[in-house]
Every structure is written in C-alpha cells, then in structure tokens.
C-alpha positions as CSV (number, residue, x, y, z in Angstrom):
1,X,-92.7,-10.5,91.9
2,X,-94.6,-13.0,89.8
3,X,-97.7,-12.4,87.4
4,X,-99.8,-15.4,86.6
5,X,-101.8,-15.5,83.2
6,X,-105.0,-17.1,82.7
7,X,-104.6,-18.7,79.4
8,X,-102.0,-21.3,78.2
9,X,-100.2,-18.7,76.0
10,X,-99.8,-16.2,79.0
11,X,-96.5,-15.9,80.5
12,X,-95.1,-16.0,84.1
13,X,-92.8,-13.1,85.0
14,X,-90.4,-13.5,87.8
15,X,-88.0,-10.9,89.3
16,X,-84.7,-12.5,90.5
17,X,-82.3,-10.0,91.7
18,X,-83.5,-7.2,89.5
19,X,-83.9,-9.4,86.3
20,X,-87.2,-10.3,84.7
21,X,-87.5,-13.8,83.3
22,X,-90.4,-14.9,81.2
23,X,-91.4,-18.6,81.1
24,X,-94.6,-20.2,79.5
25,X,-97.0,-21.9,81.7
26,X,-96.1,-25.2,79.9
27,X,-92.5,-24.8,81.0
28,X,-93.6,-23.8,84.5
29,X,-96.2,-26.5,85.2
30,X,-95.9,-29.2,82.5
31,X,-97.8,-31.8,84.7
32,X,-100.9,-29.4,84.7
33,X,-100.9,-29.4,80.9
34,X,-100.4,-33.2,80.7
35,X,-103.5,-33.6,82.9
36,X,-105.4,-31.2,80.7
37,X,-104.3,-33.1,77.7
38,X,-105.4,-36.4,79.3
39,X,-108.7,-34.9,80.2
40,X,-109.1,-33.6,76.6
41,X,-108.3,-37.2,75.3
42,X,-110.7,-38.6,77.8
43,X,-113.4,-36.2,76.6
44,X,-112.6,-37.0,73.0
45,X,-112.9,-40.7,73.7
46,X,-116.2,-40.1,75.4
47,X,-117.5,-38.1,72.5
48,X,-116.2,-40.8,70.1
49,X,-118.0,-43.5,72.1
50,X,-121.2,-41.4,72.1
51,X,-121.0,-41.0,68.5
52,X,-120.5,-44.8,68.0
53,X,-123.5,-45.4,70.2
54,X,-125.6,-43.0,68.1
55,X,-124.5,-44.8,64.9
56,X,-125.4,-48.1,66.4
57,X,-128.8,-46.7,67.6
58,X,-129.4,-45.2,64.1
59,X,-128.7,-48.5,62.4
60,X,-130.9,-50.4,64.9
61,X,-133.7,-47.9,64.3
62,X,-133.3,-48.2,60.5
63,X,-133.6,-52.0,60.8
64,X,-136.6,-51.7,63.1
65,X,-138.2,-49.3,60.6
66,X,-137.6,-51.7,57.8
67,X,-139.0,-54.5,59.8
68,X,-142.1,-52.4,60.6
69,X,-142.6,-51.4,57.0
70,X,-142.6,-55.1,55.9
71,X,-144.9,-55.9,58.8
72,X,-147.2,-53.1,57.7
73,X,-147.0,-54.3,54.0
74,X,-148.1,-57.8,55.1
75,X,-150.9,-56.6,57.3
76,X,-152.2,-54.3,54.4
77,X,-152.2,-57.4,52.0
78,X,-154.1,-59.3,54.8
79,X,-156.6,-56.4,55.2
80,X,-157.0,-56.3,51.4
81,X,-157.6,-60.0,51.2
82,X,-160.1,-59.8,54.1
83,X,-161.9,-56.9,52.6
84,X,-162.3,-58.7,49.3
85,X,-163.5,-61.7,51.3
86,X,-166.2,-59.5,53.1
87,X,-167.4,-58.1,49.8
88,X,-167.7,-61.6,48.3
89,X,-169.5,-62.9,51.3
90,X,-172.0,-60.0,51.3
91,X,-172.6,-60.6,47.5
92,X,-173.1,-64.4,48.2
93,X,-175.4,-63.5,51.2
94,X,-177.6,-61.2,49.0
95,X,-177.8,-63.9,46.3
96,X,-178.9,-66.5,49.0
97,X,-181.4,-64.1,50.4
98,X,-182.8,-63.5,46.9
99,X,-182.9,-67.3,46.3
100,X,-184.8,-67.8,49.7
101,X,-187.2,-65.0,49.0
102,X,-188.0,-66.6,45.6
103,X,-188.6,-69.9,47.2
104,X,-190.8,-68.4,49.9
105,X,-192.9,-66.6,47.1
106,X,-193.3,-69.9,45.3
107,X,-194.3,-71.6,48.4
108,X,-196.9,-68.9,49.1
109,X,-198.2,-69.3,45.6
110,X,-198.5,-73.1,46.1
111,X,-200.0,-72.7,49.7
112,X,-203.7,-72.2,48.8
113,X,-203.6,-75.2,46.3
114,X,-202.0,-77.6,48.8
115,X,-205.3,-77.6,51.1
C-alpha cells in the first residue's frame, strides 16, 4: 500500500513484504522537482524582467516629465513676454488714441476759421 502526500515535505509509504519504508517525494520523483525548480527559475526571471521593464519605464517617464517641465517653463516665459507686450501695446494704443482725439479737437476748433 502506498500513501501519496500533497506537499513537498510529505512522505510516501510503501509496504514491501510487511515492512514500511518512508521516502520523500524528492527521492521518489526528482525529475518532478527539477521541473518545478526550473519553473520557479523561469518565473523568477520573468518577474526580474518585468521589474527591469518597470525601472526602464520609470526612468523614461521621469525624463519625459523633466522635458515637459522645461517645455512648460519656456512656454510660461513666452506667455509672460507676450502678456507684457499686450499691455505695452494697449498703453501705446491709448496714447495714440488720446493724441488723435487731441488733433481732432484742434481741427474742429480751427474749422470755422478756415472758411
């Protein structure tokens, strides 16, 4: 009679002519555990590769973020420059408008005398 355990530490029990012999699963089926070890090694390599990929992705994202922060800084400087230019042009327009209105008033005052 033979009992099979479910875990790697379980033992097989065999009856041979009235004697009970206990053997570990590793002793009984070493190839099975070699396959499991290979599977574990493969899984470990897969996890290791995924971690490497995540590290590379993280580095790429950090670089992309740094590039975007720099681009944003440049755009904000350009916006600031353009905003100042708009304010300057508005002031200049108001000055020109005032100058034109002043000239029109003078022209109106001279108008009746020109005839």
